C-alpha positions, -999 to 999 in steps of 0.1 A, spaced: 58 -146 582 29 -148 606 29 -125 638 55 -137 663 35 -140 695 65 -146 719 98 -126 728 118 -146 703 142 -139 672 134 -156 641 158 -158 611 145 -171 577 168 -182 551 188 -207 527 208 -234 541 230 -256 516 251 -286 521 270 -310 496 262 -346 502 285 -362 473 317 -349 456 339 -361 429 363 -337 415 392 -352 394 418 -338 373 437 -364 350 472 -358 339 475 -383 312 494 -417 324 513 -396 349 484 -396 377 455 -375 388 444 -352 414 413 -348 434 397 -325 459 381 -346 485 362 -342 517 375 -372 540 345 -375 565 321 -370 536 341 -395 512 342 -423 540 308 -419 551 315 -406 586 288 -377 577 261 -378 554 265 -341 540 288 -310 547 280 -275 553 284 -250 520 281 -220 545 304 -191 535 323 -202 566 311 -174 588 274 -173 589 267 -211 600 242 -224 592 235 -200 566 246 -202 531 256 -164 535 241 -133 555 232 -107 528 203 -114 504 201 -150 518 187 -144 553 164 -120 572 157 -116 609 127 -105 627 125 -101 667 93 -107 682 67 -100 697 52 -88 663 14 -81 653 16 -82 616 24 -105 590 57 -100 569 68 -110 534 105 -115 528 123 -117 496 153 -140 500 176 -150 471 211 -169 470 233 -176 441 258 -202 438 286 -199 414 315 -224 407 350 -207 404 375 -234 405 411 -233 392 431 -263 378 466 -264 373 479 -274 337 510 -293 350 507 -318 379 501 -301 414 535 -313 428 555 -297 401 571 -263 397 570 -263 360 549 -248 335 544 -279 309 510 -285 303 500 -322 311 462 -320 319 440 -342 299 405 -344 316 386 -328 344 354 -345 359 333 -327 384 302 -345 398 285 -327 429 251 -332 446 239 -305 469 204 -302 492 195 -265 497 168 -257 524 145 -228 529 143 -226 567 130 -208 598 154 -207 626 144 -197 661 177 -182 675 161 -183 710 152 -220 711 175 -232 681 143 -249 667 144 -253 628 113 -254 607 122 -266 571 99 -250 546 113 -262 511 140 -287 501 157 -282 469 180 -312 455 203 -305 428 233 -317 409 262 -303 390 280 -326 364 308 -316 340 333 -336 320 360 -316 299 386 -333 276 420 -315 271 445 -318 245 477 -303 261 496 -302 227 471 -277 210 473 -239 214 458 -220 243 422 -214 237 419 -245 215 428 -273 241 395 -280 260 360 -293 251 330 -301 271 320 -337 264 291 -343 288 267 -330 297 256 -300 275 223 -294 300 221 -302 337 195 -320 354 166 -299 367 165 -291 405 139 -314 426 117 -291 448 96 -302 477 76 -288 505 90 -295 541 122 -314 549 116 -345 527 127 -380 538 160 -385 559 169 -411 533 173 -385 508 207 -377 524 222 -413 516 251 -407 492 248 -421 457 280 -440 462 274 -478 464 284 -495 495 289 -465 515 296 -472 550 268 -453 572 284 -430 597 269 -418 629 252 -387 614 229 -412 593 220 -435 622 210 -414 651 180 -393 654 200 -368 677 223 -358 649 195 -342 629 179 -308 638 145 -302 621 153 -331 597 187 -315 587 219 -335 594 239 -317 623 269 -320 599 251 -297 575 247 -269 602 280 -266 616 316 -262 609 337 -268 590 324 -255 555 330 -276 524 354 -250 513 375 -253 546 370 -290 550 383 -302 514 419 -315 507 438 -317 476 455 -352 469 478 -359 442 478 -401 430 507 -407 410 502 -437 389 531 -457 404 536 -440 436 518 -435 470 491 -406 471 505 -372 484 485 -345 504 491 -313 484 468 -291 504 455 -302 537 421 -292 549 418 -259 570 394 -276 594 386 -312 601 351 -325 612 345 -333 646 317 -352 662 317 -328 692 311 -294 668 279 -279 683 254 -259 666 261 -223 672 238 -198 653 249 -169 634 233 -138 650 210 -126 623 203 -91 636 240 -84 633 234 -85 595 202 -67 592 217 -32 586 206 -17 551 184 -47 545 149 -34 555 138 -34 520 136 -72 516 113 -73 545 76 -58 539 45 -59 561 15 -73 544 -23 -77 551 -43 -109 561 -57 -105 528 -26 -106 510 -16 -138 530 -48 -155 520 -42 -148 483 -6 -160 487 -16 -189 503 -42 -198 474 -15 -192 446 9 -216 466 -17 -244 468 -24 -238 430 12 -242 422 21 -272 444 -13 -291 439 -4 -326 424 -26 -344 400 -54 -365 415 -34 -400 412 -4 -382 431 1 -381 470 -7 -344 482 24 -331 499 17 -319 535 15 -281 540 44 -263 558 37 -260 597 50 -223 594 18 -208 602 5 -232 629 38 -230 649 37 -191 653 0 -185 660 
């Protein structure tokens, strides 16, 4: 990070959102259950925040972010990391049953995420997107409930996940369109006012994906039943309220290091070599990070 010339507070870190979600548990011919985010499924919003539910818009507030208060007169290097792990639980029996019989026969999980490395001015609420990472998680599991525990499940697809797509800057807005065909475009997709720094506002504000999801049971011969309602619902009036990055900096001094101008030049040269495309490809524009703060 270059010197901050003004009396401003900047936080750099990881922001993540889910823009597609399919999580279905099949119980033979009895029916299926699914975790859904209604506003995302209907197309009302293009993406939902994957924040921890506290540190909006950030994915978390430990290793994921670092905050610097200006003015400063030196360059800083930050070491920021995030780790996303799935910890789902699925019932052997149908979710509206209190029994212990095993009827689960199949699990399908298909999700798409966008992760941004971004710099946020907490004073002005400006957001600069430095990197954009698109990645998917897809899993199919077949289950034979008649077999013994430890022998029932087998992964049928895929054995290897697709590699993430990493680009400099925010990328194009049309990247936020859901892969679902015929999806109705919601207000977040149509209006420039619902984007902040090329990130859809719904990806920056509450509710988080975990708090917005609901579990629905769809029996084969009856109407769907809401088993677990959402803790929070998306509202078009939700405002961008930034987490106070300074409040999470205690004990994290080691992730920020002052560096010399020569080290900055070396890092820039290394980055150019790593991101330089072949001659027949369009060169991605450089991040505006340095020009904005100088």
